[in-house]
C-alpha positions as CSV (number, residue, x, y, z in Angstrom):
1,M,288.9,215.1,186.5
2,R,288.1,214.1,182.8
3,A,291.4,216.1,181.7
4,R,293.5,214.4,184.6
5,T,292.2,211.2,183.5
6,A,293.3,211.8,179.9
7,T,296.6,213.1,180.6
8,L,297.3,210.0,182.9
9,T,296.0,207.5,180.1
10,S,298.3,209.6,177.4
11,L,301.2,209.0,179.7
12,A,300.5,205.6,180.3
13,V,300.1,204.9,176.8
14,V,303.7,206.5,176.1
15,A,305.3,204.6,179.2
16,W,304.2,201.3,177.6
17,L,305.8,202.4,174.1
18,S,308.7,203.5,175.4
19,P,309.5,202.1,179.0
20,R,313.4,202.3,178.5
21,P,315.4,205.0,176.2
22,A,315.9,203.8,172.5
23,A,319.3,202.4,171.5
24,A,321.3,204.5,169.3
25,L,322.1,202.8,166.1
26,E,325.7,204.1,166.0
27,R,327.8,201.0,165.8
28,E,324.8,198.6,166.2
29,L,324.7,195.4,163.9
30,V,321.4,193.9,163.1
31,L,320.9,190.4,161.8
32,S,316.9,189.8,160.5
33,P,315.9,186.5,159.4
34,R,312.2,187.0,157.2
35,I,309.7,185.3,155.3
36,G,306.9,186.8,153.2
37,F,305.4,188.0,149.8
38,A,307.5,188.4,146.5
39,G,305.7,189.3,143.3
40,S,306.7,191.1,139.8
41,T,305.4,191.9,136.7
42,G,306.1,191.1,133.2
43,P,305.9,188.0,130.8
44,V,307.6,185.8,133.6
45,G,306.5,187.9,136.3
46,G,303.6,186.7,139.0
47,P,303.1,186.1,142.9
48,G,305.3,183.8,145.2
49,A,307.3,183.6,148.3
50,V,310.5,185.2,149.5
51,L,313.2,184.2,152.4
52,E,315.4,186.9,153.4
53,L,318.1,187.5,155.8
54,G,318.9,191.5,156.3
55,T,321.6,193.1,157.9
56,H,322.1,196.9,158.9
57,Y,325.0,198.3,160.5
58,G,324.8,201.8,161.9
59,L,327.2,204.6,160.9
60,N,325.6,207.1,163.1
61,D,322.5,207.8,165.0
62,A,320.2,208.1,162.1
63,F,321.9,206.3,158.8
64,S,322.7,202.9,158.4
65,L,324.2,200.5,155.5
66,Y,322.3,197.7,154.8
67,G,322.7,194.2,153.0
68,V,320.2,191.7,151.9
69,G,320.2,188.4,150.5
70,G,317.0,186.6,149.7
71,Y,315.6,183.3,147.8
72,T,312.3,183.7,145.9
73,M,310.1,181.0,144.4
74,V,307.5,182.9,142.1
75,F,304.8,181.2,139.9
76,P,304.3,183.2,136.8
77,Y,301.2,183.9,135.2
78,A,302.3,182.5,132.1
79,P,302.5,178.7,131.7
80,R,306.3,178.6,131.9
81,G,306.3,176.8,135.2
82,P,308.0,178.3,138.9
83,R,310.9,180.8,138.6
84,Q,313.4,180.8,141.3
85,G,315.6,183.6,142.1
86,A,318.4,184.8,144.1
87,T,318.6,188.3,145.5
88,L,321.8,190.5,146.7
89,A,320.7,194.1,147.5
90,V,323.0,197.1,149.4
91,G,322.2,200.4,150.3
92,V,321.7,202.9,153.0
93,V,318.7,203.6,155.3
94,Y,317.8,206.6,157.4
95,A,316.1,205.7,160.8
96,L,313.9,207.2,163.2
97,D,315.1,205.9,166.5
98,V,313.1,207.8,168.9
99,L,310.8,205.1,170.7
100,R,310.7,201.4,170.9
101,I,309.1,201.3,167.5
102,V,312.2,202.7,164.7
103,P,310.9,203.4,161.1
104,Y,313.5,203.7,158.5
105,L,313.5,204.2,154.4
106,G,316.7,203.9,152.2
107,V,317.7,203.4,148.6
108,G,320.2,201.1,147.2
109,V,321.3,198.7,144.2
110,R,320.1,195.0,143.8
111,G,320.7,192.2,141.6
112,D,318.7,189.3,141.0
113,L,319.9,185.9,139.4
114,L,316.4,184.4,138.0
115,V,316.2,180.8,136.8
116,G,312.9,179.2,135.3
117,P,312.4,176.3,133.1
118,L,312.7,178.5,129.9
119,D,314.5,181.6,130.9
120,S,318.0,182.5,133.0
121,W,319.0,185.9,133.2
122,I,320.8,188.4,135.7
123,T,318.9,191.9,136.6
124,P,320.6,194.7,138.0
125,S,317.9,197.2,139.7
126,A,317.6,200.3,141.9
127,E,315.7,199.9,144.6
128,A,313.5,201.5,147.5
129,R,313.2,200.0,150.7
130,V,310.9,200.9,153.8
131,G,310.9,199.2,157.0
132,L,309.7,199.0,160.6
133,R,311.6,197.5,163.9
134,W,309.6,197.0,167.0
135,L,312.2,196.7,169.8
136,L,310.7,194.4,172.3
137,R,313.7,194.4,174.5
138,R,317.7,195.0,174.3
139,G,319.0,192.9,171.4
140,F,315.6,191.8,170.1
141,A,313.0,193.3,167.8
142,V,310.0,192.0,165.7
143,S,310.9,193.3,162.1
144,F,308.6,194.4,159.0
145,E,310.2,195.3,155.7
146,A,309.0,196.4,151.9
147,A,311.3,196.6,148.9
148,Y,310.6,197.7,145.5
149,A,313.0,197.4,142.8
150,F,313.3,198.6,139.2
151,P,315.3,196.8,136.8
152,L,317.8,198.5,134.7
153,V,318.1,195.5,132.0
154,G,315.7,192.5,131.3
155,R,312.4,194.6,131.6
156,D,311.3,192.6,129.0
157,L,310.7,189.6,131.0
158,A,310.4,191.2,134.4
159,A,309.3,194.7,134.7
160,D,309.7,195.5,138.4
161,F,310.0,193.5,141.7
162,L,308.0,194.0,145.0
163,T,308.8,192.0,148.2
164,V,307.2,192.6,151.5
165,S,308.5,190.2,154.8
166,A,308.3,190.0,158.6
167,G,310.2,188.5,160.6
168,V,312.7,189.1,164.1
169,S,315.8,190.9,164.4
170,F,318.7,190.4,166.5
171,L,320.7,193.2,167.6
172,R,324.1,194.0,169.0
173,D,326.5,196.8,169.6
174,L,329.8,196.5,168.4
């Protein structure tokens, strides 16, 4: 009796997590507005907030191209005043599309335009990105994403960048 109850409970959990088959990523366009935390290290580094607009386009059932545009407001530890930034990142992600919860990870390049009271500069970076999209229904999901960027120049001002954000995703097959 116990084994049967455990089996039925397991089947119920799987059914709840995956009531319909997962949507293939191929030729799927995803648009994701997100809000979250931004941080960086270095003399003009510090904690702050980020607003992002991300997009994914499915190349096949596992790989997608991504693009992210963002705005940050960071409050440096040094008494320089707040620093604003604009970010543009592009790259490729690998997604594991098996259930309603779709984890993905990727690599890409990123450019940041950073403007503060005393400093303004552009920083190209290499980045790693990890995310999770929870499909609530066809065409709509909740998304969580984190990115770490390693600047290739300007490390004397900002040594690295980290963003963690959450939002919604709108999905459409093309």
